[in-house]
N, C-alpha and C positions, 0 to 999 in steps of 0.2 A: 609595471605598476606594482610597487611593493606593498603599499598600505591602501587598500581599496576604500576603507572608511574615510581616510584623510582626503583621498581623491574626490569622493562624493561631496564631502563638506566644502572643499575648496571650490569645486565647480558651481555648486549651488549658491555659496556665499558670493562669489564673484558676479554671477549673472542675475541673482534675484534679491540681493541685499535683504535676507530674511530677518523678520522681527524675532522669529524663533526657528531653530533648526535642531532636530534630534535625529541622529543617525545611529542605528543599533545593528551590529553584526549579529545575526541570529543563526549563523552557520552551525554553531555547536549543537543546535537542537535538531539537526537534520542528518541524514545518512550520507555524509560527505567526509573526506579525509580531514584530519586535524589541520587547522590553519587554512582551510579552503577559501575563506572570504567570499562565499557564494550566495548567501541569503541575507538581505538587508531589509529593515523596516525604517522608512524615512518619513518624518513629519516635517513639513516646511510651511511656514506662515510668512506670506509676503504680499505687499501691495501690488506686486506684479500680476497677481491673480484676480485683482478687481475687474469685474465685468468680463471675466473669462470663464467659460463653461468647463465642466469637469474633464471631459475628454481632451480638449486642447491644453489644459493644465498638465495632464499626464504626458501628452505628446511633447510639450515644452521640456519637461524634466527628463523624459527619455532621451530627447535630442542632446541635452546637456551632458547626459551620462552615457552616451552611445559607446564610447571607448570601453567603459567598464562592462556594459551590457553585452558587448561583442566578445568579451573575454571572460573574466572570472565570475561575473555576477550571473547567477542562474535565476534568481527570484528577487523581485523588488516589490515590497509592500509599500505603496506610496499614498501619502495622505497630505495633499496640498490644500491649504486654506488661506482665505483672506484674513486679515486681522479681525474683522467683525465676526466672521464665521468661527474663528478660533475662540474668541471671547464668548460667543453664544453657546459653544459646546463645553464651556467651563475650563478651557485650556487643558483639555484631557487628551493624552496620547492614546491611540488605538493599539491595543496589544494584538499580536499575531496569534492565531490558533496554534495548538501543538501540531507538530508534523505527524502525519499518519502514513507516510510513504516509506518505501524501502524496508529496512530491518526494524524500523520503529513501529511498523504497523502491528496492531494488536489482535 
């Protein structure tokens, strides 16, 4: 898997037909080698989450991304919403907090 971000986008698009999808590689903000592709923040808005509770949504996405999670992806900040939930929150992406681990710890 050469480009993890593309893999994530393709898997989620094919399976969930998202209304909105935002995949951000946040690896550069962590104590990992350059080009690690190990930390991602994913916001996905899909009708597939209608009447599905939060934990099963995460399980569904984790299953779709199992190959990446078994390999290069160490951390996945996941924000799955229904279109109504997305609209109600003002269509706002949740930012990840700054990394406090490894050599970045102050």
